[in-house]
C-alpha positions in Angstrom: 0.0 0.0 0.0 1.4 3.5 -0.9 0.9 6.5 1.2 2.0 10.1 0.7 5.1 11.4 2.5 4.4 13.7 5.4 7.1 16.1 4.2 9.2 16.5 1.1 11.6 18.9 -0.7 11.9 19.4 -4.5 14.2 21.5 -6.7 12.7 23.4 -9.6 15.2 24.7 -12.3 13.8 26.9 -15.1 15.7 27.7 -18.3 16.3 31.5 -18.4 14.1 32.4 -21.4 10.7 34.1 -20.8 8.8 31.5 -22.8 10.4 28.8 -20.6 10.6 30.3 -17.1 7.1 31.8 -16.9 5.2 28.5 -17.5 7.5 26.5 -15.2 6.8 29.1 -12.4 3.1 28.7 -13.1 3.5 25.0 -12.8 5.4 25.5 -9.5 2.5 27.5 -8.2 0.0 24.8 -9.2 2.2 22.1 -7.7 2.3 23.9 -4.4 -1.5 24.2 -4.4 -1.9 20.5 -5.3 0.4 19.3 -2.5 -1.5 20.8 0.4 -1.5 17.4 2.3 2.3 17.4 2.3 4.8 19.6 4.2 6.4 20.5 0.9 9.4 22.8 0.5 10.1 24.0 -3.1 13.5 25.5 -4.0 13.6 27.4 -7.3 17.1 27.8 -8.8 17.8 31.0 -10.7 20.8 33.2 -11.6 20.9 36.7 -10.1 19.4 38.7 -12.9 16.4 36.3 -13.1 15.5 36.5 -9.5 12.8 39.2 -10.1 10.8 36.6 -12.0 10.1 34.9 -8.6 8.7 37.9 -6.9 5.0 37.1 -7.3 5.6 33.4 -6.6 7.5 33.9 -3.4 4.9 36.3 -2.1 2.1 33.8 -2.8 3.9 30.8 -1.2 6.0 31.0 2.0 7.1 27.3 1.3 8.9 28.3 -1.9 12.4 29.6 -1.5 15.0 30.8 -4.1 18.4 29.4 -4.7 20.6 31.9 -6.5 23.8 30.6 -8.2 26.2 32.8 -10.1 25.8 32.8 -13.9 28.8 30.9 -15.3 31.1 32.8 -17.7 31.2 32.1 -21.5 33.3 33.8 -24.1 30.4 34.3 -26.5 27.9 35.6 -23.9 28.3 39.1 -22.5 28.7 39.2 -18.7 25.7 41.4 -18.3 23.4 38.9 -20.0 21.8 35.9 -18.2 18.8 35.0 -20.3 17.9 34.4 -23.9 15.6 37.5 -24.1 18.7 39.7 -24.5 20.6 37.3 -26.8 20.2 36.4 -30.5 18.6 33.0 -31.0 21.9 31.6 -32.4 23.4 31.9 -28.9 20.9 29.2 -27.6 23.4 26.3 -27.8 26.1 28.4 -26.0 23.6 29.3 -23.3 22.6 25.7 -22.8 26.2 24.6 -22.6 27.1 27.4 -20.2 24.4 26.5 -17.8 25.8 23.0 -17.7 28.6 24.5 -15.7 26.2 24.7 -12.7 26.5 20.9 -12.3 29.2 21.0 -9.7 27.9 24.1 -7.7 24.6 22.4 -7.6 26.1 19.1 -6.5 27.9 20.8 -3.7 24.6 22.4 -2.6 22.9 19.0 -2.6 25.7 17.4 -0.6 25.8 20.2 2.0 22.0 20.6 2.4 20.5 19.2 5.7 17.4 18.1 3.8 18.3 17.8 0.1 15.5 17.5 -2.5 14.1 14.1 -3.4 13.2 15.3 -6.9 14.4 17.7 -9.5 12.0 19.3 -12.0 14.0 21.0 -14.7 13.3 22.5 -18.1 13.8 20.4 -21.2 16.9 22.4 -22.1 18.5 21.4 -18.8 18.6 17.6 -19.3 22.0 17.3 -17.8 20.2 17.5 -14.4 19.1 14.0 -15.0 22.7 12.8 -14.4 22.8 14.9 -11.3 19.5 13.5 -10.0 20.9 9.9 -10.6 24.0 10.8 -8.6 22.2 12.2 -5.6 19.3 9.6 -5.6 16.6 12.0 -6.7 13.7 11.5 -9.2 14.1 13.6 -12.3 11.1 15.2 -14.1 11.4 17.0 -17.4 9.2 20.1 -17.8 8.3 20.9 -21.4 7.0 24.5 -22.1 6.4 23.3 -25.7 3.5 21.1 -26.8 3.4 17.4 -27.0 3.6 17.4 -30.9 6.6 19.7 -30.9 8.4 17.7 -28.2 7.7 14.5 -30.1 9.4 16.0 -33.2 12.3 17.3 -31.1 12.9 13.9 -29.5 12.7 12.2 -32.9 15.3 14.5 -34.3 17.8 13.8 -31.5 17.2 10.1 -31.6 17.3 9.6 -35.4 19.8 12.4 -36.2 18.7 13.2 -39.8 21.1 15.2 -41.9 21.1 16.8 -45.3 22.7 14.9 -48.2 23.3 18.3 -49.9 23.8 21.1 -47.3 22.8 23.7 -50.0 19.3 22.1 -50.3 17.3 23.7 -47.5 14.1 22.5 -49.1 14.9 18.8 -48.6 12.0 17.2 -46.7 12.4 15.4 -43.4 9.7 12.8 -42.7 8.6 11.7 -39.2 7.0 8.4 -40.1 7.0 7.1 -36.5 4.9 10.0 -35.3 1.1 10.3 -35.4 -0.1 11.8 -38.8 3.5 11.3 -40.2 4.4 15.0 -40.3 6.9 16.3 -42.9 8.9 19.5 -43.0 11.5 21.1 -45.3 14.9 21.3 -43.6 14.6 25.1 -43.1 11.5 24.6 -40.9 13.3 22.1 -38.6 14.3 23.2 -35.1 17.0 25.9 -35.5 18.7 24.4 -32.4 19.0 21.0 -34.0 20.1 22.4 -37.4 22.8 24.6 -35.7 24.2 21.6 -33.9 24.3 19.1 -36.7 25.8 21.8 -39.0 28.9 22.1 -36.8 28.1 23.8 -33.5 30.7 22.7 -30.9 28.0 22.1 -28.3 26.5 19.3 -30.5 27.4 16.3 -28.3 26.5 18.1 -25.0 23.0 19.1 -26.4 22.4 15.6 -27.8 23.1 14.2 -24.4 20.6 16.6 -22.9 17.7 15.2 -24.9 18.8 11.6 -24.5 18.9 12.2 -20.8 15.4 13.7 -20.9 14.0 10.5 -22.5 15.6 8.5 -19.7 14.1 10.6 -17.0 11.6 9.3 -14.4 8.8 11.5 -15.7 7.6 14.2 -18.1 5.3 17.2 -17.5 3.9 19.0 -20.6 2.1 22.4 -20.6 -0.8 21.1 -22.7 -4.0 19.1 -22.4 -5.1 15.8 -23.7 -8.0 17.0 -25.8 -5.5 19.2 -27.7 -2.8 16.7 -28.4 -3.9 13.2 -27.3 -2.1 11.2 -30.1 1.2 12.9 -29.2 0.9 12.2 -25.5 0.4 8.5 -26.4 3.5 8.7 -28.6 5.6 10.3 -25.8 4.6 7.5 -23.4 5.9 5.0 -25.9 9.1 7.0 -26.3 9.6 7.3 -22.5 8.7 3.6 -21.9 6.3 4.5 -19.1 3.0 6.2 -18.3 4.6 8.9 -16.2 3.8 11.6 -18.9 1.4 14.2 -17.5 -0.6 16.9 -19.4 -1.1 19.6 -16.8 -2.0 22.6 -19.0 -3.0 25.1 -20.0 -0.9 26.5 -17.1 -2.6 29.8 -16.2 -1.2 32.8 -14.3 -1.4 32.9 -10.5 -4.8 34.6 -10.6 -8.0 33.7 -12.3 -7.9 33.9 -16.1 -11.0 36.2 -16.2 -9.3 38.9 -14.2 -8.0 41.3 -16.9 -5.3 42.7 -14.6 -3.4 39.4 -14.5 0.1 39.0 -15.7 0.7 42.7 -16.4 4.2 42.6 -15.0 5.2 39.0 -15.8 7.8 39.9 -18.4 8.7 43.6 -18.2 7.3 47.1 -18.5 4.9 48.4 -21.1 4.7 51.8 -22.8 0.9 51.8 -22.4 -0.6 51.8 -18.9 -3.1 49.0 -18.4 -6.0 51.3 -17.6 -5.5 53.2 -20.8 -5.3 49.9 -22.7 -8.5 48.6 -21.2 -10.3 51.9 -21.8 -9.4 51.7 -25.5 -10.6 48.2 -25.7 -13.8 48.9 -23.9 -14.7 51.4 -26.6 -14.4 48.7 -29.3 -17.1 46.3 -30.4 -17.0 42.6 -29.6 -14.5 40.7 -31.7 -13.4 43.6 -33.9 -9.8 44.0 -32.7 -6.7 42.2 -34.1 -3.9 41.7 -31.7 -0.4 41.6 -33.3 2.5 40.2 -31.3 5.5 38.0 -32.2 6.7 37.0 -28.7 9.7 38.0 -26.6 12.4 36.9 -29.0 11.4 38.0 -32.5 12.4 41.5 -33.7 11.1 42.3 -37.2 13.4 43.8 -39.9 12.4 47.2 -41.1 11.1 45.7 -44.3 8.9 43.3 -42.3 7.7 46.2 -40.1 6.7 48.1 -43.2 4.9 45.1 -44.6 2.9 44.6 -41.3 2.2 48.3 -41.0 0.9 48.6 -44.6 -1.2 45.5 -44.1 -2.8 46.9 -41.0 -3.4 50.2 -42.6 -4.9 48.7 -45.8 -7.2 46.3 -43.8 -8.9 49.1 -41.9 -9.2 46.8 -38.9 -8.9 48.0 -35.3 -5.7 46.6 -33.8 -3.1 46.5 -31.0 0.4 46.0 -32.2 3.0 44.9 -29.6 6.6 45.7 -30.8 9.8 44.3 -29.5 12.6 46.7 -29.9 16.2 45.8 -30.9 18.5 44.3 -28.3 22.0 42.6 -28.3 22.8 41.3 -31.8 20.5 43.7 -33.7 21.7 46.7 -35.8 19.1 49.2 -34.8 19.2 50.9 -38.2 17.8 47.7 -39.8 15.4 46.4 -37.2 12.2 47.4 -35.4 11.5 50.8 -37.0 7.9 51.8 -37.4 7.4 53.6 -40.8 7.3 57.4 -40.5 3.8 58.7 -40.0 2.2 55.3 -39.5 1.0 55.9 -36.0 -0.6 59.3 -36.9 -2.4 57.8 -39.9 -3.9 54.9 -37.9 -4.5 56.9 -34.7 -8.3 56.3 -34.8 -7.9 52.5 -35.4 -4.8 51.3 -33.7 -2.7 51.2 -30.6 1.1 50.5 -30.6 2.7 49.1 -27.5 6.5 49.2 -27.2 8.1 46.6 -24.8 6.1 44.1 -22.8 2.4 43.8 -23.5 -0.1 42.4 -21.0 -1.1 39.6 -23.4 -3.4 37.6 -21.2 -5.4 40.8 -20.4 -5.6 41.7 -24.1 -6.6 38.3 -25.4 -9.2 37.9 -22.7 -11.0 41.1 -23.6 -14.3 40.6 -25.5 -13.2 43.1 -28.2 -10.3 40.9 -29.4 -11.3 38.5 -32.2 -8.0 37.5 -33.9 -4.4 37.2 -33.0 -1.5 37.6 -35.5 1.1 35.4 -33.8 4.5 33.8 -34.2 2.9 30.5 -32.8 5.0 30.3 -29.7 3.4 27.7 -27.4 2.5 30.1 -24.6 0.8 32.4 -27.0 -1.1 29.5 -28.6 -2.4 28.3 -25.2 -3.4 31.9 -24.1 -5.3 32.3 -27.4 -7.0 29.0 -26.9 -8.1 29.9 -23.4 -9.4 33.2 -24.7 -11.2 31.7 -27.6 -9.4 33.9 -30.2 -8.7 32.8 -33.8 -5.0 32.6 -34.6 -3.4 34.1 -37.8 0.0 32.3 -38.0 3.4 33.6 -38.9 6.0 31.1 -37.5 9.7 32.2 -37.4 11.6 29.2 -35.9 12.0 26.9 -32.9 8.8 24.8 -32.4 6.6 27.4 -34.2 6.3 25.6 -37.6 5.1 22.5 -35.8 2.6 24.6 -33.8 1.4 26.1 -37.1 0.7 22.7 -38.6 -1.2 21.6 -35.5 -3.3 24.8 -35.5 -4.0 25.1 -39.2 -4.0 21.6 -40.6 -4.9 19.3 -37.7 -7.1 21.4 -35.4 -8.3 23.9 -38.0 -8.4 26.8 -35.5 -5.9 29.1 -37.3 -5.2 30.5 -40.7 -1.7 31.0 -42.4 -0.8 34.7 -42.7 2.9 34.4 -43.4 5.8 32.2 -42.6 9.6 32.4 -42.2 12.1 34.6 -40.4 13.1 36.5 -43.5 9.8 36.7 -45.3 8.3 40.1 -45.9 4.5 39.9 -46.0 2.5 41.0 -49.0 0.5 44.0 -47.7 -2.6 43.3 -49.8 -2.7 39.6 -48.9 -2.1 40.4 -45.2 -4.8 43.0 -45.3 -7.3 40.5 -46.7 -6.5 37.9 -44.0 -6.7 40.5 -41.2 -10.1 41.9 -42.4 -11.6 38.4 -42.9 -10.5 37.3 -39.4 -12.7 39.9 -37.7 -15.6 39.9 -40.2 -19.1 38.8 -39.3 -18.5 35.6 -41.2 -15.6 34.2 -39.1 -15.7 30.7 -40.4 -14.7 27.3 -39.0 -11.7 28.6 -37.2 -13.7 30.7 -34.8 -16.1 27.8 -34.0 -13.2 25.4 -33.6 -11.2 27.6 -31.2 -14.4 28.2 -29.1 -14.7 24.4 -28.7 -11.1 24.2 -27.7 -11.6 27.0 -25.2 -14.3 25.0 -23.5 -12.2 21.9 -23.5 -9.2 23.8 -22.1 -11.2 25.3 -19.2 -12.8 21.9 -18.4 -9.3 20.3 -18.4 -8.0 22.5 -15.6 -11.2 22.5 -13.5 -11.5 20.0 -10.6 -12.1 16.6 -12.1 -10.8 17.7 -15.5 -8.1 15.8 -17.3 -5.2 18.2 -16.5 -6.3 18.5 -12.9 -6.4 14.7 -12.6 -2.9 14.4 -14.2 -1.6 16.9 -11.7 -3.1 14.9 -8.8 -1.7 11.7 -10.2 1.8 13.2 -10.6 1.7 14.4 -7.0 0.7 10.9 -5.8 3.5 9.2 -7.7 6.1 11.9 -6.9 5.5 11.9 -3.2 4.3 8.3 -2.6 6.0 6.2 0.0 5.6 2.4 0.1 4.1 1.2 3.4 
């Protein structure tokens, strides 16, 4: 007979990128709430500049405590930078490799702690912690901020190691015949992390070992829900060789999703105060606003900015456009510039936000009917929960996989553009934007509303994600009598 431990301690280790750290902290919050019958201590490991991400979580849960370790040095990463937000995407392998240097400081912490953790929950980019967990006798759980389909593709890449016969042929197709629906992608749409490594990045072997270690881990937690990706969860269980694969999403912010003030400061400051934003939205009709945002990483070239601006202007739709300004690795003269006079010309229809946008609040508002998105998984889930149609423009990472899931398999999105270098055709973009908020919204609107209902049911008491969370807690903290 198995009973729950009376007390326990776990270590949570997020990867320092906004799209990774925020959902893992939301999971940590849910885990603390689900383990109320246990005297549970949770330690969250961060480097110094990422400590502010924990502010809200630490205030909500006295049992959660930070562990701050110095960010290891690396020749290609500036000393002032500790997260992917301020680095070009090409630095991802270097950042992953650098964080591996925390193995020995973390081992020393385990060995000196009076009550060391019995489990480690770490981001999928930190798979080397599986080796650490084995050494200290702890269970290792992988947390995936990506969906089950994207993770299935990623695992297949690192197990099968496909390569190009002709490195110049970026259109060569890679088939994933062992996966549900047998997806196929041209090489240029494959994970940029994988392509960089097999094309000669020195971190190749280290990163390959990360994903192999993930597959060998005790368990896997995915920020998704069964009704959204059931075939891919079944596939991941076969890959892992066990049933300890839990769909616990969509992971929502600490407060109720219907509170429009949630998540305002989750990623940074905004140029538009929340009360002004909500007042502007309140003056709009239901479903007439298009929200445009490409996540925390993507910075558009000036040509792309001009294409989007022209499409918005020609469409005549009401819109909110969240713009990420250039950071390390961008030449400001070529990136992120709004065309001269654009904001004056669209002042009656549009609102431009520079910096962080309170995305959950925006998508949740009744006035927002469509979302032009890069298809990052957090944005996908937030749009699903809000019941907003997605207009897809993937740039890289898992976003091309998410586009296929949304447009071809689930039919809750429409293609607007694709590719990191593509400049949208303003007339075509204008047509897609206008149709997305017209009175005849089509099958995508109906489909996303059905998914919204399924998502909210999944996280309610007795729902599939709530049950998976309960089952994970039972197995993680069980003690054989």
